[in-house]
C-alpha positions in Angstrom: 9.6 16.8 17.8 8.9 13.1 18.5 9.1 10.7 15.6 9.3 6.9 15.0 12.6 6.1 13.4 14.1 3.1 11.7 17.1 1.8 13.7 17.9 -1.4 11.8 16.2 -4.7 11.0 13.4 -5.3 13.6 14.2 -2.1 15.4 12.0 1.1 15.6 12.4 3.8 18.3 10.8 7.0 19.4 13.3 9.8 19.0 13.4 13.5 19.5 14.4 15.0 16.2 14.6 18.4 14.6 11.4 20.0 13.3 11.0 20.2 9.5 11.5 23.5 7.7 10.2 25.1 4.5 13.0 24.3 1.9 11.2 25.2 -1.4 8.7 27.9 -2.1 6.0 25.3 -2.9 6.4 23.4 0.5 4.0 23.3 3.4 4.5 22.1 6.9 1.7 20.2 8.5 1.1 19.2 12.1 0.3 15.5 12.0 -3.1 14.7 13.6 -3.3 11.0 12.5 -1.0 8.7 10.7 -0.9 4.9 10.2 1.5 2.0 10.0 1.2 0.4 6.6 1.8 -3.3 5.7 4.5 -2.2 3.4 6.3 -0.5 6.4 6.9 -4.1 7.5 9.1 -4.6 4.5 11.3 -1.9 6.0 11.0 -3.4 9.5 12.1 -6.8 8.1 15.0 -5.4 6.2 13.8 -6.2 2.7 14.0 -2.6 1.2 17.6 -1.4 0.7 19.2 2.0 1.4 17.5 2.7 4.8 19.7 4.5 7.3 19.6 4.5 11.0 17.4 7.4 12.3 15.2 7.6 9.1 11.7 8.8 10.0 9.0 6.3 9.0 5.5 6.7 7.7 3.8 7.4 4.4 0.1 7.4 5.5 -0.3 10.9 6.8 -2.7 13.7 7.4 -2.9 16.9 9.5 -3.3 20.6 9.7 -1.3 23.1 7.7 0.8 25.3 10.1 3.2 26.9 7.6 3.2 27.6 3.8 5.9 28.5 1.3 5.6 31.8 -0.7 4.5 30.0 -3.9 1.4 28.4 -2.3 -1.8 29.8 -3.7 -4.5 27.2 -3.2 -3.8 26.2 0.4 -3.8 28.1 3.6 -2.8 27.8 7.2 -5.4 25.9 9.2 -6.6 23.6 6.3 -6.9 20.0 7.2 -5.2 17.9 4.5 -4.5 14.3 3.5 -1.1 13.7 1.9 -0.5 11.3 -1.0 2.2 8.8 -0.2 3.9 9.2 -3.5 5.3 12.7 -4.4 4.5 14.2 -7.7 6.0 17.4 -9.1 2.8 18.2 -11.0 4.6 19.4 -14.1 6.5 16.5 -15.7 5.1 14.3 -18.5 4.0 11.6 -16.1 2.3 14.0 -13.7 0.5 15.7 -16.5 -0.9 12.3 -17.5 -1.9 11.5 -13.9 0.9 8.9 -13.6 2.1 10.5 -10.4 4.0 7.5 -9.0 6.2 7.7 -12.1 7.1 11.4 -11.5 10.4 12.3 -13.2 11.4 15.1 -10.8 10.5 14.3 -7.1 13.3 11.7 -6.4 16.6 13.5 -5.7 18.3 10.1 -5.4 17.0 8.8 -8.8 20.4 7.3 -9.5 20.0 4.7 -6.8 16.6 3.6 -8.2 18.1 3.7 -11.7 20.8 1.3 -10.7 18.3 -1.1 -9.0 15.4 -0.9 -11.5 16.6 0.7 -14.7 14.7 3.9 -14.0 13.4 5.8 -11.0 9.8 6.4 -10.0 8.5 9.2 -7.7 9.9 10.0 -4.3 8.1 8.4 -1.3 7.7 9.5 2.3 9.7 7.5 4.8 10.6 4.7 2.4 14.4 4.6 2.0 17.0 6.8 0.3 16.4 5.0 -3.0 13.1 6.7 -3.1 14.4 10.1 -2.1 15.2 9.9 1.6 12.2 12.0 2.5 11.2 12.1 6.2 8.0 10.3 6.9 4.9 11.4 8.9 5.0 9.0 11.9 6.0 12.2 13.7 4.6 15.4 15.1 5.3 17.5 11.9 5.9 16.8 8.2 7.3 18.8 5.3 5.2 18.3 2.2 7.0 19.3 -1.1 5.1 20.2 -4.3 2.2 20.6 -1.9 -0.5 21.8 -4.2 -0.1 18.6 -6.3 0.1 16.2 -3.3 -2.6 17.0 -0.8 -6.4 17.1 -0.8 -8.2 19.5 1.5 -10.8 17.8 3.8 -14.1 19.6 4.5 -14.7 20.6 8.1 -16.3 18.1 10.5 -15.0 14.9 8.9 -13.4 12.5 11.3 -9.7 11.8 10.4 -10.2 8.0 10.4 -12.8 8.2 7.6 -10.3 10.0 5.2 -6.8 9.0 6.4 -6.5 6.1 4.0 -6.9 8.4 1.0 -3.2 8.8 1.6 -2.4 5.3 0.3 -4.3 2.1 0.8 -7.8 3.2 -0.4 -6.5 4.5 -3.7 -4.2 1.4 -3.8 -7.1 -0.9 -3.3 -9.2 1.0 -5.9 -6.5 1.1 -8.5 -5.9 -2.6 -7.9 -9.5 -3.3 -8.8 -9.5 -0.9 -11.7 -6.3 -2.5 -13.0 -8.1 -5.9 -12.9 -10.3 -4.8 -15.9 -13.5 -5.8 -14.1 -16.6 -6.2 -16.2 -20.1 -6.4 -14.6 -20.7 -10.0 -13.5 -17.0 -11.0 -13.2 -15.4 -13.2 -10.6 -12.4 -11.7 -8.9 -9.9 -13.5 -6.7 -7.9 -11.5 -4.1 -4.8 -12.9 -2.5 -4.4 -11.2 0.9 -7.2 -9.9 3.1 -5.0 -7.3 4.8 -5.9 -3.6 4.6 -5.2 -3.3 0.8 -6.9 -6.6 0.1 -10.0 -5.5 2.1 -10.3 -2.2 0.2 -9.6 -4.0 -3.1 -12.5 -6.4 -2.3 -14.9 -3.5 -1.6 -13.7 -1.6 -4.7 -14.2 -4.7 -6.9 -17.8 -4.9 -5.9 -18.3 -1.2 -6.6 -16.8 -1.6 -10.0 -19.2 -4.4 -10.9 -17.8 -7.7 -9.8 -20.5 -10.3 -9.1 -18.2 -12.5 -6.9 -15.0 -11.8 -5.0 -13.0 -14.7 -3.5 -10.6 -13.7 -0.7 -7.6 -15.9 0.1 -5.8 -15.6 3.4 -5.1 -17.7 6.6 -6.1 -15.2 9.3 -9.6 -15.8 10.5 -10.3 -12.2 11.6 -9.3 -10.9 8.2 -11.4 -13.5 6.4 -14.4 -12.7 8.6 -14.1 -9.0 7.7 -13.8 -9.9 4.0 -16.9 -12.1 4.4 -18.8 -9.1 5.9 -18.1 -7.2 2.7 -19.6 -10.0 0.6 -16.5 -12.1 -0.3 -16.3 -15.8 -0.4 -13.3 -17.0 1.6 -10.5 -19.6 1.3 -8.3 -20.3 4.2 -5.0 -21.6 2.7 -4.0 -23.2 6.0 -7.0 -25.5 5.5 -6.5 -26.1 1.8 -2.7 -26.5 1.9 -1.5 -26.7 -1.7 -5.0 -27.2 -3.0 -5.8 -23.5 -3.5 -5.8 -23.9 -7.3 -8.2 -26.8 -7.1 -10.5 -24.9 -4.8 -10.6 -21.9 -7.2 -11.3 -24.2 -10.2 -14.1 -25.8 -8.3 -15.6 -22.4 -7.3 -15.4 -21.2 -10.9 -16.6 -24.3 -12.7 -13.1 -25.2 -13.9 -12.6 -21.9 -15.7 -10.7 -19.8 -13.2 -11.3 -16.2 -11.9 -11.7 -13.5 -14.6 -9.1 -11.5 -12.8 -6.7 -12.1 -9.9 -5.3 -9.4 -7.5 -2.1 -10.1 -5.7 -2.5 -7.8 -2.6 0.3 -9.7 -0.7 3.7 -8.9 -2.4 7.1 -9.9 -1.4 6.5 -11.5 2.0 3.9 -14.1 1.0 3.2 -17.0 3.4 1.9 -20.4 2.2 1.9 -24.2 2.5 3.1 -25.0 -0.9 6.6 -26.4 -1.7 7.6 -23.3 -3.5 6.6 -21.1 -0.5 8.8 -23.3 1.7 11.7 -22.9 -0.7 11.1 -19.1 -0.7 11.3 -19.0 3.1 14.5 -20.9 3.1 16.2 -18.9 0.4 15.2 -15.5 1.7 16.3 -16.4 5.2 19.9 -16.8 4.0 19.6 -14.0 1.4 19.7 -16.3 -1.6 16.5 -14.6 -2.8 15.0 -11.2 -2.4 11.3 -11.9 -2.4 8.7 -14.6 -1.5 6.3 -14.4 -4.5 4.1 -17.4 -4.0 0.8 -15.5 -4.1 1.9 -14.1 -7.5 2.6 -17.6 -8.8 -0.8 -18.8 -7.7 -2.6 -15.8 -9.2 -0.9 -16.5 -12.6 -1.8 -20.2 -12.5 -5.4 -19.6 -11.3 -6.4 -16.9 -13.7 -8.6 -17.8 -16.6 -7.4 -17.7 -20.2 -7.2 -14.1 -21.4 -7.8 -12.8 -17.9 -6.0 -10.1 -15.9 -3.5 -10.2 -13.1 -3.4 -7.0 -11.0 -0.4 -6.5 -8.6 -0.7 -3.8 -5.9 1.5 -5.9 -3.6 5.0 -4.5 -3.2 8.0 -6.4 -4.8 11.6 -5.4 -4.2 14.0 -7.5 -6.3 14.4 -10.5 -8.5 11.7 -13.2 -8.4 12.3 -16.9 -8.6 10.2 -19.6 -10.3 7.5 -17.4 -11.9 5.3 -19.5 -14.2 5.7 -17.2 -17.1 5.0 -19.9 -19.6 1.5 -20.2 -18.1 1.1 -16.4 -18.4 2.1 -16.5 -22.0 0.2 -19.6 -22.9 -3.0 -18.2 -21.4 -2.6 -14.7 -22.8 -2.8 -13.0 -19.5 -2.7 -9.2 -19.1 -0.7 -7.7 -16.2 -1.2 -4.3 -14.5 0.9 -3.3 -11.5 2.9 -0.7 -9.8 2.9 2.1 -7.2 -0.5 3.9 -7.0 -1.1 7.2 -8.7 -2.7 8.3 -5.5 -3.4 11.9 -6.4 -5.6 10.8 -9.4 -8.0 9.0 -7.1 -8.2 11.1 -4.0 -11.0 13.4 -5.0 -13.4 10.8 -6.5 -12.8 8.5 -3.5 -13.4 11.3 -1.1 -16.7 11.8 -2.8 -17.5 8.1 -2.3 -16.7 8.4 1.4 -18.9 11.5 1.8 -21.7 9.8 0.0 -21.6 6.9 2.4 -20.6 4.3 -0.2 -17.2 3.5 1.3 -16.1 3.5 5.0 -12.4 2.7 5.1 -12.3 3.2 8.9 -13.9 -0.3 9.3 -10.6 -2.0 8.7 -8.9 -0.3 11.7 -8.0 -2.7 14.5 -5.8 -0.6 16.8 -5.4 3.0 17.8 -2.1 4.0 19.5 -0.1 6.9 20.8 3.3 7.5 19.1 5.1 6.3 22.2 3.5 2.8 21.6 4.9 2.7 18.0 7.9 0.4 18.5 5.7 -2.2 20.2 3.0 -1.8 17.6 5.5 -2.5 14.8 6.6 -5.7 16.5 3.0 -6.8 17.2 1.9 -5.9 13.6 4.7 -8.0 12.3 4.2 -11.0 14.6 0.4 -11.0 15.3 -1.3 -10.2 12.0 -4.5 -12.0 13.0 -5.0 -9.4 15.7 -3.2 -6.4 14.2 -4.9 -5.6 11.0 -4.4 -1.8 10.7 -2.7 0.4 13.3 -3.5 4.1 13.5 -1.3 6.6 15.3 -3.3 9.4 17.0 -1.2 12.5 17.6 -1.9 14.7 20.7 
């Protein structure tokens, strides 16, 4: 089969690789119909996530048609159209039983690698390094799905793939980011990053009761899309290091009730600390560029909440933790418990209250994948969300 593979920093290729096989009785094999390139895939492309190996198959936003099932499968059948959660839950451990699927105890066969890096391992992830299990991703013609009955949702007939594909990751991630922000009706929420997750966090915040959402980015097309959803917008290229002053002005000197960092470890910015981050990471003296997180902490009102769906990979410099402590901020963060949200968010989509497809900017064939990775990394104002249509 054809697949997009990681070949090294800034190198993705289309390879012919072996088709996946049933390995466990609760596995299924799906024929991929639609997949996507996620913003967090760029962390792999740029070499920030360790333990990638040449030839690893990429992709964790996947859906398709079941073509083979293991002998233990009862609820699913060949021919079902399914969306696959990006994080892999076993369905039976303490965390899965409490709907904390991204903290699964059993799905990462390489847990010792994550233990060494982070103290303890989370769930396995598709196409996202050997530290997270070494699972093949779904930017390919076929995908093996382990613990399948825990990790997929069946899509009703007649629903276009693009309406439901993002149930695999970024829609639950945006929703959980807003939920983690502890939004009360009438609140003001600031969102750093108007990329795909930020866009869906903005829409989720309004659905959860926010009166105002302020989007912070520097790409005009992304800010325009945020404005269409009702957000007020700040372009940090225009404000420079005055983002905090602008947020104080917009909130009467109080600060947002909650702040969502939908950027993560590759933040851009015009501040002195952002410039230091770029210099240090370029020579590997730092692992992450956390300037959006610094700003979120400094901007948030006293006793407010900072929600962090943006991915971080290592040790962060110059975090204003004194401000966080002094203001009594609450923090919620982490990989999304995707399976918990798939059914209720599907119901929102079917009811017409959410249309994730509006964030798509490009549709490509798998043969265009290497160029799309480069363009997505280099031209974020044009490449917002790339969907791979399999034929």
